[in-house]
C-alpha positions in Angstrom: 179.4 56.3 118.2 178.3 59.9 117.5 175.4 61.9 118.9 173.5 64.6 117.0 171.2 66.9 118.9 168.9 68.5 116.4 166.5 71.5 116.4 168.6 74.4 117.7 166.6 77.6 117.7 168.5 80.2 119.6 171.9 81.2 120.7 171.3 80.4 124.3 169.9 76.9 123.5 172.8 76.2 121.2 175.4 77.3 123.7 173.7 75.2 126.4 173.6 72.0 124.3 177.2 72.4 123.2 178.3 72.3 126.8 177.3 68.6 126.9 179.7 67.9 124.0 177.5 66.4 121.2 179.3 65.4 118.0 176.7 67.2 115.8 174.1 69.9 116.2 171.3 70.4 113.7 169.4 73.5 112.6 166.1 72.9 110.8 165.7 74.9 107.6 162.5 73.0 106.7 159.1 74.1 107.7 158.7 73.1 111.4 158.1 74.7 114.7 161.9 74.5 115.1 162.6 76.2 111.8 165.3 78.8 111.7 166.7 80.8 108.8 170.2 80.4 107.4 171.0 84.0 108.3 169.9 83.4 111.9 172.0 80.2 112.1 175.1 82.1 110.8 174.5 84.8 113.4 174.5 82.1 116.1 177.6 80.5 114.8 179.4 83.9 114.6 178.4 84.7 118.1 179.8 81.4 119.4 183.0 81.9 117.5 183.4 85.3 119.1 182.9 83.6 122.5 185.5 81.1 121.5 183.1 78.2 122.0 184.1 74.9 120.5 181.4 74.3 117.9 180.6 70.7 116.9 179.9 69.6 113.4 176.9 71.5 112.2 174.1 70.2 110.0 171.4 72.1 108.1 168.2 70.0 107.9 165.8 70.2 104.9 162.9 68.1 103.9 162.0 68.9 100.3 163.7 71.9 98.7 164.3 73.4 95.3 167.9 73.8 94.2 167.4 77.6 93.8 166.6 77.8 97.5 169.9 76.0 98.3 172.1 78.6 96.6 171.6 81.4 99.2 172.1 78.8 102.0 175.5 77.7 100.6 176.5 81.3 100.1 175.4 82.7 103.5 175.7 79.8 106.0 178.7 77.9 107.1 177.1 74.7 108.3 179.2 71.7 107.5 176.6 69.4 106.2 173.2 69.5 104.5 170.5 66.8 105.3 167.8 65.9 102.8 165.0 63.3 102.5 165.7 60.5 100.0 162.2 60.5 98.5 162.7 63.1 95.9 165.9 64.9 96.8 168.6 62.6 95.2 169.5 65.2 92.6 170.4 67.6 95.4 173.2 65.3 96.6 175.3 65.8 93.5 174.4 69.5 93.2 175.7 70.2 96.7 178.9 68.3 96.2 179.6 70.2 92.9 178.8 73.6 94.4 180.1 73.5 97.9 182.4 71.8 100.4 179.5 70.6 102.5 178.8 67.0 103.4 175.5 65.4 102.4 173.4 63.5 104.8 170.4 61.5 103.4 167.4 60.6 105.5 165.8 57.3 104.6 162.1 57.3 105.8 161.2 54.0 107.3 157.6 52.8 107.1 156.3 50.1 109.4 155.4 47.9 106.4 154.6 44.2 106.5 157.8 42.1 106.4 156.5 40.5 103.2 156.9 43.8 101.4 160.0 45.0 103.3 162.7 43.5 101.1 161.0 44.8 98.0 160.9 48.3 99.5 164.6 48.1 100.6 165.8 47.0 97.2 163.8 49.8 95.5 165.3 52.4 97.9 168.8 51.4 97.2 168.3 51.0 93.4 167.2 54.7 93.5 170.2 55.5 95.7 172.8 53.9 93.4 173.2 57.0 91.1 173.6 59.3 94.1 175.7 57.1 96.3 179.0 58.8 95.3 177.7 62.1 96.6 176.3 60.8 100.0 178.4 61.0 103.2 176.0 59.5 105.7 172.6 57.8 105.8 170.1 58.4 108.5 167.1 56.2 109.3 164.0 58.1 110.5 160.4 57.2 110.9 158.3 58.1 107.8 155.7 60.8 108.4 153.3 61.3 105.5 153.1 65.1 106.1 156.7 66.1 107.0 158.7 63.1 105.9 160.6 62.7 109.2 161.0 64.4 112.5 157.7 62.9 113.8 159.2 61.8 117.2 157.9 58.3 116.6 159.9 55.0 116.8 160.1 52.7 113.8 160.5 48.9 113.9 164.2 48.6 114.8 164.5 45.0 113.5 165.1 46.5 110.0 168.3 48.2 111.1 170.7 45.3 110.3 169.4 45.3 106.6 170.2 49.0 106.3 173.6 48.5 108.0 174.5 46.0 105.4 173.5 48.3 102.6 175.3 51.3 104.1 178.4 49.3 104.4 178.2 48.3 100.8 178.3 51.9 99.7 180.9 52.9 102.3 179.0 55.4 104.5 178.1 55.4 108.2 174.5 54.8 109.3 172.7 56.8 112.0 169.4 56.2 113.6 166.7 58.7 114.6 163.0 58.4 115.2 161.5 58.8 118.7 164.7 58.3 120.6 164.9 59.6 124.1 166.8 59.0 127.4 164.4 56.1 128.3 164.8 54.0 125.2 168.4 54.8 124.0 169.9 52.0 126.1 167.5 49.4 124.6 168.5 50.5 121.1 172.2 50.4 121.8 172.1 47.1 123.6 170.7 45.5 120.3 172.6 47.2 117.6 176.1 48.7 117.1 175.4 51.9 115.3 177.7 54.7 114.0 175.5 57.4 115.5 172.1 58.5 116.9 170.0 61.6 116.3 167.5 63.1 118.7 165.4 66.3 118.9 162.0 66.1 120.6 163.2 63.2 122.8 165.3 65.7 124.8 162.6 68.3 125.1 160.1 69.3 127.7 157.1 71.4 126.6 158.7 71.9 123.2 162.0 73.2 124.4 165.4 71.5 124.9 165.7 70.2 128.4 169.3 70.2 129.4 168.8 67.4 132.0 167.5 65.2 129.2 170.3 66.3 126.9 172.8 65.4 129.6 171.2 62.0 130.3 170.9 61.1 126.6 174.5 61.9 125.7 175.7 60.4 129.0 174.1 57.1 128.3 175.5 56.9 124.7 178.9 57.7 126.1 178.6 55.1 128.8 177.6 52.5 126.3 180.7 53.2 124.2 183.0 53.1 127.3 181.4 49.7 128.3 181.9 48.3 124.9 185.5 49.3 124.7 186.2 47.7 128.1 184.8 44.3 127.0 187.4 41.6 126.2 187.7 40.7 122.5 186.0 37.4 121.7 
């Protein structure tokens, strides 16, 4: 199970977070209080390489973006994946694959809808995804926010996760979960669902800045869950 720590904003923060061995780090290119420019991210990555720091898999996070704005990102920044929101960004998946070697992560916004309407919403989402599926490397569930799409720091109703796991398996991609995760609730999530990965940002912050004790605790609890699972006898 992989861990992504998102919202790196400085060299010092990125270096400190990497010390706790996350599998992915995320840089937010979308409008946000954590927004950083592709040039700034490339500078951070270059500095870490000069310091011979082992850099985990890097993800550049967008919400809604025009293709023209992606071109300089691909040309100037060596992040390994670009993350988009599914609502109106499906055309970007193919474009990125045809114009770069980057992976494509697609965020599926989860609304806390009535269960009567849920299956209709799920079917609609994956009908729209069908044409983009060959160009998607990973699906990420995050709580829907009407303003920014995701990144709200709020938890969605986890009981929908198995439905999305089944659909992700059908198209052959891993499924990660975000949305309000933190050191206090991560064990509850992992005790209920076997996930491919988890993604956290504000849940490991204090007063708007990454708190390394929370980063350490969050990653440690995920790693402990994996160790415990591996030690269990096969049924």
